[in-house]
TIDODREN-194625 format. One record per residue: x, y negated, z negated of N, C-alpha, C in turn. Coordinates in nm, 2 decimals. Atoms other than C-alpha are relative to their C-alpha. Example, Ala and Ser with C-alpha at 12.3 -4.5 7.8 and 13.67 -1.06 7.14 Angstrom:
2
SITE     n.x     n.y     n.z    ca.x    ca.y    ca.z     c.x     c.y     c.z
SITE    0.09    0.12    0.00    1.23    0.45   -0.78    0.09   -0.12    0.00
SITE   -0.09    0.11    0.00    1.37    0.11   -0.71   -0.08   -0.11   -0.08
***
This chain:
78
SITE     n.x     n.y     n.z    ca.x    ca.y    ca.z     c.x     c.y     c.z
SITE    0.10    0.14    0.02    0.00   -0.01    0.00    0.09   -0.12   -0.01
SITE   -0.10    0.11    0.01    0.29   -0.23   -0.08    0.05   -0.07    0.12
SITE   -0.07    0.02   -0.14    0.44   -0.20    0.28   -0.10   -0.10    0.07
SITE    0.09    0.07   -0.05    0.10   -0.32    0.41   -0.04   -0.14   -0.02
SITE    0.02    0.14    0.05    0.06   -0.62    0.20    0.14   -0.08    0.00
SITE   -0.12    0.08   -0.03    0.43   -0.70    0.27   -0.01   -0.03    0.17
SITE    0.00    0.03   -0.16    0.36   -0.69    0.66   -0.11   -0.14   -0.02
SITE    0.13    0.10    0.01    0.03   -0.90    0.60    0.08   -0.15   -0.03
SITE   -0.06    0.09    0.06    0.24   -1.14    0.39    0.10   -0.07    0.08
SITE   -0.12    0.01   -0.07    0.51   -1.15    0.63   -0.07   -0.09    0.13
SITE    0.07    0.07   -0.10    0.28   -1.26    0.93   -0.07   -0.11   -0.03
SITE    0.07    0.10    0.03    0.10   -1.51    0.73    0.11   -0.11   -0.01
SITE   -0.10    0.09    0.00    0.45   -1.68    0.66    0.06   -0.03    0.13
SITE   -0.04    0.01   -0.13    0.56   -1.65    1.00   -0.08   -0.10    0.09
SITE    0.10    0.08   -0.07    0.25   -1.83    1.15    0.02   -0.14   -0.07
SITE   -0.03    0.14    0.05    0.29   -2.10    0.88    0.12   -0.08    0.01
SITE   -0.13    0.07   -0.05    0.67   -2.17    0.95    0.00   -0.03    0.12
SITE   -0.05    0.03   -0.15    0.69   -2.13    1.30   -0.12   -0.09    0.07
SITE    0.10    0.07   -0.10    0.34   -2.26    1.45   -0.05   -0.11   -0.09
SITE    0.04    0.12    0.04    0.21   -2.48    1.17    0.07   -0.11   -0.02
SITE   -0.10    0.09    0.05    0.51   -2.63    1.04    0.11   -0.04    0.11
SITE   -0.11   -0.01   -0.10    0.73   -2.59    1.36    0.15    0.00   -0.02
SITE   -0.14   -0.04    0.02    1.02   -2.48    1.20    0.06    0.12    0.08
SITE   -0.07   -0.08   -0.08    1.23   -2.33    1.46    0.09    0.10   -0.04
SITE   -0.11   -0.10    0.07    1.50   -2.20    1.25   -0.06    0.12   -0.07
SITE    0.06   -0.07    0.06    1.25   -2.00    1.08    0.00    0.13    0.10
SITE   -0.01   -0.15   -0.12    1.25   -1.76    1.40    0.12    0.07   -0.01
SITE   -0.13   -0.10    0.03    1.62   -1.68    1.36    0.02    0.05   -0.13
SITE    0.00   -0.04    0.13    1.58   -1.64    0.99   -0.07    0.14   -0.03
SITE    0.11   -0.10    0.02    1.26   -1.39    1.01    0.00    0.09    0.10
SITE    0.06   -0.11   -0.10    1.31   -1.22    1.35    0.15    0.06    0.01
SITE   -0.15   -0.04   -0.03    1.58   -0.98    1.43    0.05   -0.02    0.13
SITE   -0.06    0.07   -0.11    1.82   -1.09    1.69   -0.04    0.08    0.12
SITE    0.04   -0.07   -0.10    1.72   -0.81    1.93   -0.16    0.02    0.01
SITE    0.17    0.00   -0.02    1.33   -0.89    1.89   -0.03   -0.03    0.13
SITE    0.05    0.03   -0.14    1.13   -0.87    2.22   -0.16   -0.03   -0.03
SITE    0.15    0.03    0.00    0.79   -1.05    2.23   -0.07    0.04    0.12
SITE    0.08   -0.07   -0.10    0.52   -0.90    2.43   -0.13   -0.10    0.00
SITE    0.12    0.09    0.00    0.23   -1.13    2.56   -0.02   -0.12    0.01
SITE    0.00    0.16    0.01    0.34   -1.49    2.52    0.01   -0.05    0.13
SITE   -0.02    0.08   -0.12    0.32   -1.73    2.79   -0.03    0.08    0.12
SITE    0.03   -0.08   -0.12    0.36   -1.52    3.11   -0.02    0.17   -0.07
SITE    0.03   -0.09    0.05    0.20   -1.22    3.01    0.07    0.13    0.06
SITE   -0.08   -0.10   -0.05    0.41   -0.99    3.24    0.14    0.01   -0.03
SITE   -0.16    0.05    0.04    0.75   -1.12    3.09    0.02    0.04   -0.15
SITE   -0.01   -0.01    0.13    0.89   -1.00    2.77    0.10   -0.11   -0.03
SITE   -0.09    0.13    0.04    1.06   -1.27    2.58    0.11    0.05   -0.13
SITE   -0.08    0.00    0.11    1.38   -1.27    2.39   -0.01   -0.10   -0.10
SITE   -0.01    0.11    0.09    1.46   -1.49    2.08    0.01   -0.15    0.08
SITE   -0.01    0.14   -0.07    1.60   -1.77    2.32   -0.14   -0.04    0.07
SITE    0.14    0.04   -0.08    1.28   -1.76    2.54   -0.10   -0.04   -0.10
SITE    0.10    0.02    0.09    1.05   -1.73    2.26    0.00   -0.13   -0.07
SITE   -0.02    0.11    0.06    1.20   -2.03    2.10   -0.03   -0.13    0.08
SITE    0.01    0.09   -0.12    1.18   -2.23    2.43   -0.17   -0.01    0.01
SITE    0.15    0.01   -0.01    0.79   -2.11    2.46   -0.05   -0.08   -0.13
SITE    0.05    0.07    0.11    0.73   -2.21    2.09    0.02   -0.15    0.01
SITE   -0.05    0.12    0.01    0.90   -2.54    2.13   -0.13   -0.08    0.11
SITE    0.12    0.05   -0.10    0.68   -2.62    2.46   -0.14    0.01   -0.06
SITE    0.14   -0.02    0.04    0.36   -2.49    2.32   -0.03   -0.12   -0.12
SITE    0.03    0.06    0.11    0.42   -2.71    1.98   -0.01   -0.14    0.05
SITE    0.00    0.10   -0.09    0.51   -2.99    2.23   -0.11   -0.07    0.07
SITE    0.14    0.01   -0.05    0.18   -2.97    2.40   -0.11   -0.02   -0.11
SITE    0.12   -0.01    0.12   -0.01   -2.92    2.10    0.05   -0.03   -0.14
SITE   -0.09    0.04    0.11    0.18   -3.12    1.83   -0.08    0.04   -0.13
SITE    0.12   -0.01    0.12   -0.13   -3.08    1.58   -0.03    0.14   -0.03
SITE    0.04   -0.12    0.04   -0.16   -2.73    1.61    0.01    0.05   -0.15
SITE    0.00   -0.05    0.11   -0.28   -2.55    1.31   -0.06    0.15    0.01
SITE    0.05   -0.12    0.00   -0.33   -2.17    1.29   -0.02    0.05   -0.13
SITE    0.08   -0.05    0.13   -0.56   -2.01    1.01   -0.03    0.13    0.04
SITE    0.04   -0.13   -0.02   -0.56   -1.65    0.96   -0.08    0.03   -0.14
SITE    0.11   -0.05    0.08   -0.86   -1.51    0.80    0.01    0.13   -0.06
SITE    0.02   -0.17    0.03   -0.80   -1.14    0.79    0.12    0.05    0.08
SITE   -0.09   -0.07   -0.04   -0.52   -0.92    0.85   -0.02    0.15    0.00
SITE    0.04   -0.13   -0.03   -0.52   -0.55    0.97    0.15    0.05   -0.01
SITE   -0.15   -0.07   -0.01   -0.20   -0.33    0.86   -0.05    0.13   -0.01
SITE    0.02   -0.15    0.01   -0.20    0.03    0.96    0.14    0.07    0.03
SITE   -0.10   -0.09   -0.02    0.08    0.27    0.95    0.13   -0.09   -0.03
SITE   -0.09    0.08    0.03    0.42    0.14    0.98    0.01   -0.14    0.10
***
């Protein structure tokens, strides 16, 4: 049960730091260096951290007042 809580807390922290506060340094602090993002921006292109940070900066530039609210999380398995 603790792992599921940790996962849900982590994702809430990620959205707060990266999207709501725009702390791009949090990406490097929280993501593995070899992380790959699926489904952002161009859905057929996988993004590494460099590309993801460019995407995040562009999105926050276009929507500087963006605020993501997570109402519920689901955590299953690993």
